[in-house]
N, C-alpha and C positions, 0 to 999 in steps of 0.2 A: 504493500500500500504506500509506504514511504517513497519507494522508488518511482511509483506511478505519479505521486504528487510532485516529486522533484522534476519529473519530466514535463508535467503540465506547467509548473512554474517557469521552467526553461523556455517553454513555448510562448508564454505570456511575455517574458523578458525579451525574447527574440522579436516578437511582434512589435513591442514598443520601440525596438531599435531600427526597425525597417519602415515604419509608418511615420510620416512627418507631421500630420495634422491630428488633432483630437478626434475629428469626425471619422477619418480613415482608420484610426486605431480602434474606435468603438465598433465600427462596422466589422472589422476583421475579428475582433474579440467575440462578438456575438456569433459569428460564423464558426469560430473554434469551439465555443461553449456548447454548441448543439451536439458535438461529438462526445461531450463529457457528461452533460446533464440534459435529459430529454425535456424539451419544452416546445410550445407551439408559436408563441410570440414573445417579443422582448421590447423593452424600452430602456435605453441607456442615455441618461441625462447628465450633463455637466452642470455644476452649480457654483454660484458665488459663495466662497467659504464663509463669508461674514454674515450673509443673510439666508443662505441655503435656498436661494431662489434660482430657478432654471436659467442657464445661459445657452441652452440649445439641447435638442434631443435627437437621437437616432432611433427610429421605430418603424413599424410597418403600417399599412393602411387600416388593418383591423383595430389597432390600438389608437391610431390617429383619429379614428371615428369617435372614440370615447374619451379623447384626451381632455377636453374641457370638463367633462363630468368627473374625471379623475382629479383634476385640479380642484374642482368644487368640493369634493369629498376630502381632499387633503387639507384644505384651509377652512372650510365652513362647517364641517360636521365631525363629531366624535366617532372614532373607529379604531380598529386594531392597526398596529405597525405604522403609525405616521412616520414619515421619513426623518423629521427633526428629532423624534424620540429615539429612533434607531441610531442616529448619528451620535447621540450622547450615551448610549447604552454600552454595557460591557461587551456584548456580542452584537455586532451590527447587521446580522443576517437573520431573517425570520420568515416563516411561512404563515399564510393566512389560516390554513387548516390547523397548524400547531397552536397559534395564538387563540383560536376559537375552539380548541379542543375537539376538532372535527365537525363542529356544528356551524357550518358556513352561514346559515341563516341568521346567526347572531350578528353578522356584519352588515350594516347598511350599505357599504360599498359593494358587497357581493350581491345583495338583493336588488339594488337599484342601478348598478352599473355593469358589473362583471357578468352576472347570470343572464341578463337580457341580451348581452353581446355574445353569448355562447361560451363564456369562460368559467372555469371551475376554481382551481386553486391558483395562488400567486406566491412567489418568493421574492422578497425585497431585500436589497443590500445597500447600506450606506457605505460609501467608499472613503474610508478615513485613513489618512497618512499624516504623521507628524502632529497628531492631535487635532487636525482640521479635516473637514469633510469636503471632498472635491467632486462628488457625483453620486448619483443613485442608479442602481441597476434593478430592474424588475423583470422576472421571468413569469410567463403565464402558461397555464394548461387549460385546454378546452374541456367541455362537459363530459366527453367520453373518455377522458384520461384519469388516471389515479392521482391521489394527492402526491405532493412532493414528499420524499422520504427524508428521514433525519440524516441519512448518509449524503443526500443531495445538499442539504443545508450545511453540513459540516465541511463538505468539499468546497462549496462556494465560499464559506467563511475562511478557509485556509488560503484561498486565492485572492481574496479581497485586498489585503495589504499591497500586493504587487500590482494589481489593477489601479489602486488608488495612487500609488507612487507614479505610475505612468501618466495618469490624469494631472497630477500635481505638476509634473515636469512640463506638461503642455499648457498649463495655466499661466506660466510666467511669460510676460511679453517677450517676444523674440528679438534678438539683436537686429538692427537695421539702420540704414543711413538715410537721413533726410526724408523719412516716410511721414506723410501728413494725410489726414483725412480730408477729402475734398469738400465734405459737408460741414461747414463751420457754423451755420445757423442752427439754432435749436428747433427741433421739430416738436410740434404741439398737437395733441389729439384730445378730443372729447368723446368719451364712450358711455353707453348706457350700462346699467348694472348687469345686463346680459351680454356685454362686450360687443355690442353693435356700434360701429363707428358713426358718430353723429356729425362731426366736423373735424377738419384738420387744416394745417397750413401747408404750403408747398414743400417746405423742408421735411415735414413728417412723411410725405410720400416718398421722398428720396431715402430717408432713413429706413422706412419700412421695406423698400426694395433691397437695401443692403442686408437687412436682417433676414429676409426671406431667402436671399442668395446664400447666406451663411449656413442655413439649415436645409437648403434644397427644397424649399416650399413653393407652391404655386402662388400666383399673385393674389388670389382671393383668400389665402390662408393667413390668419393672424399669427405672427411669430410667437413661439412658445414662451420665450422669456417675457414678452409683453403680457401674455395671458397670466403668467405667474405673478408678476408684480401687481396686476389688477386684482387677482383673487386675494393676495395678501392685503392689499389696501381695503378690500371689502370686509376682510376678516377682522380688521382693527376696530376696536370698540369705538362707539361714538365719542368724539372729543379726544381720543387717544392719539390721533395722528399728529405728528410734530415734525420739526426739522430733522429729528433723528429717526424718522420712520424707517422701518425695515423693509418697506415696499420699494426696494431698489436692487438692481443687479447690473453687472458689468459684463458685456458680451464681446468676444473676439469676432471681428469681421473677416472676410476673406482676404483683405489686404493686410491682415495682422494688426490693424488699429483696433481700438476698443471703443464701444459705445456704452454710455451710461443711460439706463432706463429707470425712471422714477414714476410713481403713480400716487395719487391721493384721492380720497373720496370727497365729493362736493355735495353741498346741501343747498336746497332752494325752496321755492314756494310749493312745488309739487312734492309728493311723497316719495317719488322714485329717486334712488341715488344715482349719481353720475360720477364718472371717473375722469380726472385730468391726468394725462400722461405726457412726460417730456422725454425727448431723445436727443442726446448731444454727445460730442466727443468726450471721452474720459480724460480727466486731468490727473496730474501727479497725485494730488490729494485723494482722488478716487482709487487709483491703482496701487498706491503705496502699501495698503494693508495686504493686498493679494501678493505683491512682490515679496513683502516681508514674510508672509506665511509660506510661500514656495521656497524661500531661501532659509527657512528655519530661524528667523529672527524672533526675539522675544518682544513682548509688549513694551518693555522699557527701551529696548534697542530701537523699536519703531518710533518711540517718542523722541529719542535722541536724533534720529534721522529727520524727523519733522522739524526739530530745532535747527538742524543744519540747513535745511531747505529754506527756513525763515531767516537765515543769516545770523543766528545766535552764536556768540562766542562760548567757549567752554564755561566761563564764569556765569554767563547769562543762562545757559542750560542748567547748570547746577542749581541756580536760584529758582528757576521755573519748576524744576522737578524735585526740589527739596532734597538734593543729594550733594555730596562733595565733588569738587572738580576732579579729584583723583578717581572717583567712581565713574564720572563721565568719561574720563580717559580709558578706563577699563572697558566700558561699553563700546567706545570707538574702536579699540583694538579688536574686540570680538566681531564688530560689524565689518571691519576691513577684512578680517580673515574669512568671514562667510561670503562676502561679496567679491573677493579677489582683487581688492584695490589697496592702495597704500596711503591715500590722503583724502581729505574732504573734497578737494577739487575733483579728484578722479571719481569719487562716489556720486557727486552731483552730475558729472558728465555721463556716467553710466545710466543714471535714472532718466535724464533728459534726452540723451542722444542714443545710447546703446538700445534703450527700450522704447525710444521714439514716443515719449510721453509729452503732453502739452503742459505748459507751466500753469 
């Protein structure tokens, strides 16, 4: 068994080395998984590690047809195996049949989404590496198939760390020179609570096309990351939305630039809720947490980098963070080691030039 597992891990590692993009890696991995764990459909989603909202999914038509309903039951209803719960649990892989003790009818998601679509059991995995979640993988079986076995769950659980590490490596902005996003204007959308587009500006149409291209979607399909931020915004309690709202995600586009998508719930004279969505180029302040997570930087090291970007001296950072200048220097040494630079100037160049981020 151990020899077989090592062989599968080697295949996952090899696949990660031969595929350049996250989408190609996820497509190839789904193909390989079919030979190891029987399933009928799959959905492989990358997420923003800070908000756990989708940054794009690889799936098939049968799951795409119920994707909005899956988002709805993830954010607006209580059920088994919510992704955010799996991401924080000791074992990040679970089956619906196992969580419901074989009584699938106890799951509203099963009764109202999976069963009507012809699906039976599902197995979910939160892909965690370095203490951060980089994606979700869900495998589905149809009504005429048996439940997933405990051996299936254990096998997937053993493979998850290696899958997650590959997703993490692809989440870091790639090196590039003078790469800029042609769409500098912020896109604005107004949607109904059922995610029908009510109005939009010209820039929004351009951003939508870029997001659809990144996921390989048709022009009439609402990008999955946009759906995710909208459902998160709808899930926030009345009056709870703020500048720190978690209805936000950062998405890599085909040209390796990043888009930031935010949503908030609007209230007016009528009883129906509406959603305002903004789409714009990601700035350094948006991407720094993701870069920090991918490089294994600590929260304190992230705060030190933020100070550097703001032009703080060692003394000013020490005062702002309530630590000694010597501790700041220790953090700087650790940051330089992890990022492969030797000075603050090199670090700033790497963030703004190597990773092609906007100021």
